C-alpha positions, 0 to 999 in steps of 0.5 A: 654280339658286337653291339653288346660288346660296344654297349658294355664298354661304353657302360663299364669303361667310364665307371672304371675310369672314375673309380681308378682315378679316385684316390683312397683319400677321396673318401674324406671329400665324400664324407661317407665311408662304408664299414670294412666288414660289410654293411650288415655286420655287428662286431663285438670285442670283449677285453678281459682284465683280471684284477685282485678279486674282480674281472673287468670287461671292456665290452665294445660293439661296432654296428654297421649301417643296416643294423644301425638302421634296424636298431633305430635310436640306441639307448647306451644303458639298455644296450649294455644291459642287453650285452650282460644278458648275453654273457655267461661265465664262472670264477672257481666254478661259481657263475659270474654276475656282471654289473654295468659301470659305464655305458656310451654310445656314438655314431659316425657317418657311413655309406648312403647317408646312413650312420654307423654305431659304436657302443662301449660298456664297462662291466665288472664282476667279482671273481677269484680263481680260474675264470671261464668266459663266453659272449653269446651273440644273437644267432645269425649275427655276422661280423668280427668277434674277438676276446682278449685277456690281461692281468692287472696286478695279477698273472695269467698262468694260462690263457687261450686268447691273446693279450693284445687286440688284433683289431685295436678294439674294433677301430683298425681291422686287419686288412688281410683278415677281412675276408675271414673275420675272426670268430672268438667268443670265449676264454679260459683263464688261470691266474695267480696273485701278483704282477705288474699293474696294467698300463692304460693304452690310448684308444687309436683313431678309427680307421676304415677302408674304402670298399671300391665299387660298392662304396661308389654305388652307395655314395650315389644316394648321398647326393642331396641335390638331385637333378635330371643330369645327376639322376641319368649319370647315377643310373648309368653308373649303376648299370656299370657298377652292377656289371663290375659287381657280377665280374668280381669273384663268384656271382655265378659266372662259372655257372653261367658259362657251364650252362651256356656250354651244356645248352649249345647253340640253343642257349642264346634265347635261354641266356636272354631269359636268364638275364631278365629273370636275374634283374626281376628276382634281384630287384624284388629281393632287395625291395622285400629285404629293404621293406622289412628293415624299414619296418623295424623287423628284426632280421639276423643277416647271417640267417637271411643270407645263409638261407637265401644262399642254400635256396640259390644252390638248390635251384642251381642243382635243380637246373643242372638236373634238368640240363643233365636229363636232356643231355643224356636223352640226346646221347641215347637218341644219337643212334636213331638220328637221321644220317641220310643225305636225301629226303622222301618228299618226292613223288613217283610217277608209277602206279604201284604202291609198297609199304614200309615196316617200322621194325626193319630196314630194307632197300629196293629199286624201281626201274622207272624214270620220274620227274621231280617236277609236279607229276600230272595224271590223266588226260592232257591239260588235267591239273590233278597232282599225284599225292606224295607218299607220307613218311612219318617214321624216324628211321632210314629206308634206303631205296636208290633211284637212278638220277641223272644229276644230283638234286635236293629232296626237301623234307620236314621233321616235326620234333617236339621242342625242348622246354628249356625255359624252366632251366633258364628261369631256375638259373635266373632265380638262383643268380638274383635270389641273394640280394647285393648288401650294397643295393639294400643299403642304397634302398634303405639310405634313399628311404631315410632321406625321402628319396625311396623312388630314386633308390628303387631306380638305382637298384633296378639299374644295378640289377640290370647291369648284373644281368648284362654282365652274365649275358655277356659271359654266356654269349662270349662262351658260345661265340668261343665255342663256335670259333673253336669248332670252326677251326677243327679240321674236317677229318675230326668230324667223328671226334667232334660229334662225340665231343658235342655229345659228351660235353653237355653231359659233363658241363651239366654235371659241373652245374650240379656240383657248383650248386651243391658247393653253393649249398655247402658254403651257405649251410653254416649261415643258414643254421646259425 
């Protein structure tokens, strides 16, 4: 335990010092700033302007690094034509027909040496009377979706969308809304003729927010001159950043703690198995997803991560059910456990036998003396040992023997070892099944600059750090439990035993509930 704490301190502390000592403005020096809404996001803005006899749409798409890599070379006209096909609407009940008036596309540096993309489309459609509008992004698209509406020499008498853009046309996302991005895809407008002309506004400069540890991890791959020293430091940092990622909100720490409590002292070996499974599963998931992206496979990130989240939650539920079954079986078996203080592994130096029935308990005494050294039978010098009576039953048979002094009676019980490996493996698969987006980004970025092998090494190190933190959580829970048990007074022995039987049942049920919560949280994304 102490060695593990020292190791984690040596890994995490330098990373934390580097991160904390690095000011926010350092992103300019690195030249690679990650997208504030995540590297998989596709963000859309539709600014509606109702003018005399027409509807103008200022359509903007903001593609993060991974969607940009998936799309390859983007043609502005083709992208805007695709956007038109995704839009529906009516004016006075008649369908709107949009025309592309202008289309532009530009890129800027993102994380891991990958660019982000901004597409701007100027669209128009004939429109008179009440207007309905809807932008239908592809199923599974994750990101910010926003619609605004204004009048130009027309007055909006009714509108269910704001007139000003909260994100400044996807250039300055509100910091307090990043964890729950806006999802506004439609608008319903009532208009009347007349009103002031629309004053053009300047497009603000793009502002992106640094994203902490994930940004540091992705920046590692942007180092163009790879040396042995830098490679070793990068691997060490990846381990530390993986550990920090695991210690962030979520990421299975609560599930790991509940698992450790439910397994009790037996969890030490299981925790190591679980950690190894997390590393292997996470690395494999990142590699598979990275290969699919690099091969040009069209992926809907929302659907992919949602489906993986549902699968992860179901695995946690299965592991919790296994733990609960073991815990209940242990409670039911408690009245039949061995509560005696001596064994039956000694010989009797007398020549009569007696049988023990398995359906009842009885006591009997023998007025004879016997030695607890091996008993020799026969003439002097004979070496034949009296065979020890076998006791293959699992219930006590009290029969007192007068002993001159206390002495131990060693005996053995052959209990079937609990198969705990399945539960640990399920928990490990669940913990590593949903790949870290920043790890996928590092792999794709490394492949883009011809250093795929280095990206794989960083991903493995990152997964190892993730597992190391989860292992530490489990061991800390076990150590804390033992320390608390040792501090309880001896007079609470019966209460302690009752608690030891009930606690695994409660924590196993908690694991099931946590798994169900993960399923419910991921289900909307999986269903698109």
